[in-house]
DSSP file (Angstrom, degrees, kcal/mol; ACC not computed):
  #  RESIDUE AA STRUCTURE BP1 BP2  ACC     N-H-->O    O-->H-N    N-H-->O    O-->H-N    TCO  KAPPA ALPHA  PHI   PSI    X-CA   Y-CA   Z-CA
    1    1 A M     >        0   0    0      0, 0.0     4,-2.0     0, 0.0     5,-0.2   0.000 360.0 360.0 360.0 -44.8    2.9   -3.1  -33.2
    2    2 A I  H  >  +     0   0    0      1,-0.2     4,-2.4     2,-0.2     5,-0.2   0.886 360.0  53.0 -66.1 -38.5    2.0   -6.3  -31.1
    3    3 A L  H  > S+     0   0    0      2,-0.2     4,-2.2     1,-0.2    -1,-0.2   0.886 108.3  50.6 -64.4 -38.9    5.7   -6.7  -30.1
    4    4 A T  H  > S+     0   0    0      2,-0.2     4,-2.2     1,-0.2    -2,-0.2   0.910 111.0  48.2 -65.2 -43.1    5.8   -3.1  -28.9
    5    5 A A  H  X S+     0   0    0     -4,-2.0     4,-2.2     2,-0.2    -2,-0.2   0.910 112.0  49.2 -64.5 -42.1    2.7   -3.6  -26.8
    6    6 A A  H  X S+     0   0    0     -4,-2.4     4,-2.4     1,-0.2    -2,-0.2   0.904 111.2  49.5 -64.6 -41.4    4.0   -6.8  -25.3
    7    7 A A  H  X S+     0   0    0     -4,-2.2     4,-2.4     2,-0.2    -1,-0.2   0.894 109.9  51.5 -64.5 -40.1    7.3   -5.2  -24.5
    8    8 A T  H  X S+     0   0    0     -4,-2.2     4,-2.1     2,-0.2    -2,-0.2   0.914 111.6  46.5 -63.4 -43.5    5.5   -2.3  -22.8
    9    9 A I  H  X S+     0   0    0     -4,-2.2     4,-2.2     2,-0.2    -2,-0.2   0.911 111.8  51.3 -65.2 -42.9    3.4   -4.6  -20.7
   10   10 A L  H  X S+     0   0    0     -4,-2.4     4,-2.1     1,-0.2    -2,-0.2   0.914 110.0  48.8 -61.2 -44.3    6.5   -6.7  -19.7
   11   11 A V  H  X S+     0   0    0     -4,-2.4     4,-2.3     1,-0.2    -1,-0.2   0.906 110.9  51.0 -63.0 -42.1    8.4   -3.6  -18.6
   12   12 A A  H  X S+     0   0    0     -4,-2.1     4,-1.8     1,-0.2    -1,-0.2   0.892 111.1  48.3 -63.5 -40.0    5.4   -2.4  -16.5
   13   13 A L  H  < S+     0   0    0     -4,-2.2    -1,-0.2     1,-0.2    -2,-0.2   0.869 113.6  46.6 -68.4 -37.0    5.1   -5.8  -14.8
   14   14 A V  H  < S+     0   0    0     -4,-2.1    -2,-0.2    -5,-0.2    -1,-0.2   0.886 113.9  47.4 -73.4 -39.3    8.9   -6.0  -14.0
   15   15 A R  H  < S+     0   0    0     -4,-2.3    -2,-0.2    -5,-0.2    -3,-0.2   0.898 106.4  56.3 -72.3 -42.7    9.2   -2.4  -12.7
   16   16 A S  S  < S-     0   0    0     -4,-1.8     3,-0.1    -5,-0.2    -1,-0.1  -0.801  78.9-133.8-100.9 128.5    6.2   -2.3  -10.3
   17   17 A P        -     0   0    0      0, 0.0     5,-0.1     0, 0.0    -3,-0.1  -0.366  46.5 -78.4 -69.5 157.6    5.8   -4.8   -7.5
   18   18 A P     >  -     0   0    0      0, 0.0     4,-1.6     0, 0.0     3,-0.3  -0.290  36.3-130.0 -58.6 139.4    2.3   -6.3   -7.1
   19   19 A L  H  > S+     0   0    0      1,-0.2     4,-1.5     2,-0.2     5,-0.1   0.884 107.0  54.9 -58.9 -41.5   -0.1   -3.9   -5.4
   20   20 A R  H  4 S+     0   0    0      1,-0.2     4,-0.5     2,-0.2    -1,-0.2   0.887 105.6  52.3 -62.6 -38.9   -1.2   -6.6   -3.0
   21   21 A A  H >4 S+     0   0    0     -3,-0.3     3,-0.6     1,-0.2    -1,-0.2   0.863 108.4  51.2 -66.1 -35.4    2.4   -7.2   -1.8
   22   22 A Q  H 3< S+     0   0    0     -4,-1.6    -1,-0.2     1,-0.2    -2,-0.2   0.840 112.0  47.5 -67.5 -32.4    2.9   -3.5   -1.2
   23   23 A Q  T 3< S+     0   0    0     -4,-1.5    -1,-0.2    -5,-0.2    -2,-0.2   0.349  78.9 115.9 -99.8   6.0   -0.2   -3.4    1.0
   24   24 A E  S X  S-     0   0    0     -3,-0.6     3,-2.6    -4,-0.5     4,-0.2  -0.485  87.3 -76.6 -70.1 149.1    0.2   -6.4    3.2
   25   25 A E  T 3  S+     0   0    0      1,-0.3    -1,-0.1     2,-0.1    28,-0.1  -0.183 119.4   9.3 -52.4 126.5    0.6   -5.4    6.8
   26   26 A G  T 3  S+     0   0    0     26,-0.3    -1,-0.3    -3,-0.1    -3,-0.1   0.483 101.4 103.2  83.9   3.4    4.0   -4.0    7.5
   27   27 A Q    <   +     0   0    0     -3,-2.6     2,-0.2    -5,-0.1    -2,-0.1   0.327  45.1 115.9-101.9   7.1    5.0   -3.9    3.8
   28   28 A C  S    S-     0   0    0     24,-0.2     6,-0.1    -4,-0.2    -5,-0.1  -0.547  72.3-111.9 -76.3 141.1    4.6   -0.2    3.2
   29   29 A R    >   -     0   0    0     -2,-0.2     3,-2.4     1,-0.1    -1,-0.1  -0.498  57.0 -64.0 -71.4 138.7    7.8    1.6    2.3
   30   30 A P  T 3  S+     0   0    0      0, 0.0    -1,-0.1     0, 0.0     3,-0.1  -0.334 120.7  25.3 -58.3 142.2    9.0    4.1    5.0
   31   31 A P  T 3  S+     0   0    0      0, 0.0    -2,-0.1     0, 0.0     9,-0.0  -0.894 104.9  93.6 -95.8  19.8    7.8    6.6    6.0
   32   32 A L    <   -     0   0    0     -3,-2.4     2,-0.3     7,-0.1     9,-0.2  -0.327  59.0-148.0 -75.4 157.1    4.3    5.2    5.1
   33   33 A K  E     -A   40   0A   0      7,-3.4     7,-3.2    -3,-0.1     2,-0.5  -0.853  17.8-114.1-121.0 156.4    2.0    3.3    7.4
   34   34 A F  E     +Ab  39  53A   0     18,-2.3    20,-3.1    -2,-0.3     2,-0.3  -0.824  44.6 156.3 -94.8 123.8   -0.5    0.5    6.7
   35   35 A A  E >   -A   38   0A   0      3,-2.8     3,-1.4    -2,-0.5    20,-0.1  -0.960  63.9 -13.6-149.6 128.9   -4.1    1.4    7.4
   36   36 A A  T 3  S-     0   0    0     18,-0.4     3,-0.1    -2,-0.3    19,-0.0   0.831 127.8 -49.1  52.4  40.1   -7.4    0.0    6.0
   37   37 A G  T 3  S+     0   0    0      1,-0.2     2,-0.3   -14,-0.1    -1,-0.3   0.660 121.9  87.1  79.8  16.5   -5.7   -1.9    3.2
   38   38 A A  E <  S-A   35   0A   0     -3,-1.4    -3,-2.8   -16,-0.0     2,-0.6  -0.962  78.1-111.5-143.7 159.4   -3.6    1.0    2.0
   39   39 A C  E     +A   34   0A   0     -2,-0.3     2,-0.3    -5,-0.2    -5,-0.2  -0.841  44.6 176.9 -92.0 124.8   -0.3    2.7    2.6
   40   40 A V  E     -A   33   0A   0     -7,-3.2    -7,-3.4    -2,-0.6     3,-0.1  -0.886  38.8-134.6-130.1 157.4   -0.8    6.2    4.1
   41   41 A A  S    S+     0   0    0     -2,-0.3     2,-0.3    -9,-0.2    -1,-0.1   0.873  94.1  17.0 -77.3 -39.2    1.4    9.0    5.4
   42   42 A Q  S    S-     0   0    0     -9,-0.1    -1,-0.2    -7,-0.0    12,-0.1  -0.958  90.4 -98.6-132.9 151.2   -0.7    9.6    8.5
   43   43 A C        -     0   0    0     -2,-0.3     3,-0.1    -3,-0.1     6,-0.1  -0.504  44.5-124.1 -67.3 132.5   -3.3    7.5   10.3
   44   44 A P    >   -     0   0    0      0, 0.0     3,-1.8     0, 0.0    -1,-0.1  -0.222  42.9 -69.3 -71.4 167.5   -6.8    8.6    9.4
   45   45 A A  T 3  S+     0   0    0      1,-0.3     3,-0.1    11,-0.0    14,-0.1  -0.313 124.2  30.3 -56.7 136.1   -9.4    9.6   12.0
   46   46 A G  T 3  S+     0   0    0      1,-0.3    11,-3.7    -3,-0.1     2,-0.4   0.408  99.5 104.2  92.5  -1.4  -10.5    6.7   14.0
   47   47 A Y  E <   -C   56   0B   0     -3,-1.8     2,-0.4     9,-0.3    -1,-0.3  -0.920  63.8-137.0-116.0 140.4   -7.2    4.8   13.7
   48   48 A E  E     -C   55   0B   0      7,-3.8     7,-2.6    -2,-0.4     2,-0.6  -0.801  23.0-122.1 -95.4 133.8   -4.6    4.5   16.4
   49   49 A D  E     +C   54   0B   0     -2,-0.4     5,-0.2     5,-0.2     3,-0.1  -0.649  34.2 170.5 -78.4 118.6   -0.9    5.0   15.4
   50   50 A R        -     0   0    0      3,-2.5     2,-0.9    -2,-0.6     3,-0.4  -0.253  58.0 -95.4-119.8  42.3    1.1    1.9   16.3
   51   51 A G  S    S+     0   0    0      1,-0.2    -1,-0.1   -18,-0.0     0, 0.0  -0.734 109.5   9.7  85.8-106.2    4.3    2.9   14.4
   52   52 A R  S    S+     0   0    0     -2,-0.9   -18,-2.3   -19,-0.1     2,-0.4   0.519 129.9  56.1 -85.9  -6.7    4.2    1.2   11.0
   53   53 A V  B     -b   34   0A   0     -3,-0.4    -3,-2.5   -20,-0.2     2,-0.5  -0.973  68.6-146.1-131.0 140.8    0.6    0.1   11.4
   54   54 A C  E     -C   49   0B   0    -20,-3.1     2,-0.4    -2,-0.4   -18,-0.4  -0.935  18.1-153.8-105.3 125.1   -2.6    2.1   12.1
   55   55 A I  E     -C   48   0B   0     -7,-2.6    -7,-3.8    -2,-0.5     2,-0.2  -0.849  19.6-117.0-103.0 131.0   -5.2    0.1   14.1
   56   56 A F  E     -C   47   0B   0     -2,-0.4     2,-0.4    -9,-0.3    -9,-0.3  -0.450  30.9-173.7 -67.6 131.8   -8.9    0.9   13.8
   57   57 A R        -     0   0    0    -11,-3.7     2,-0.1    -2,-0.2    -1,-0.0  -0.997  27.3-118.5-126.9 126.2  -10.5    2.2   17.0
   58   58 A S    >   -     0   0    0     -2,-0.4     3,-0.6     1,-0.1   -12,-0.1  -0.403  12.8-153.5 -64.4 134.3  -14.2    2.8   17.2
   59   59 A L  T 3  S+     0   0    0      1,-0.2    -1,-0.1    -2,-0.1   -13,-0.0   0.523  85.5  73.5 -84.1  -6.3  -15.1    6.4   17.9
   60   60 A S  T 3         0   0    0      1,-0.2    -1,-0.2     0, 0.0    -2,-0.1   0.347 360.0 360.0 -92.8   6.9  -18.5    5.4   19.5
   61   61 A R    <         0   0    0     -3,-0.6    -1,-0.2     0, 0.0    -2,-0.1   0.479 360.0 360.0 -74.0 360.0  -17.0    4.0   22.7
């Protein structure tokens, strides 16, 4: 039982890249963009689309 659990954890670690590495600026897989620490399909409201990166722009200007 312990061996099965250890093998399951090992497989999960090998298959998925670290979350932080995926979310570093410019590290989102195409066609996703990086915005506010996450990979998103479209830039959220208040963000300017700069290709692979969404830059925050204040709406109060």
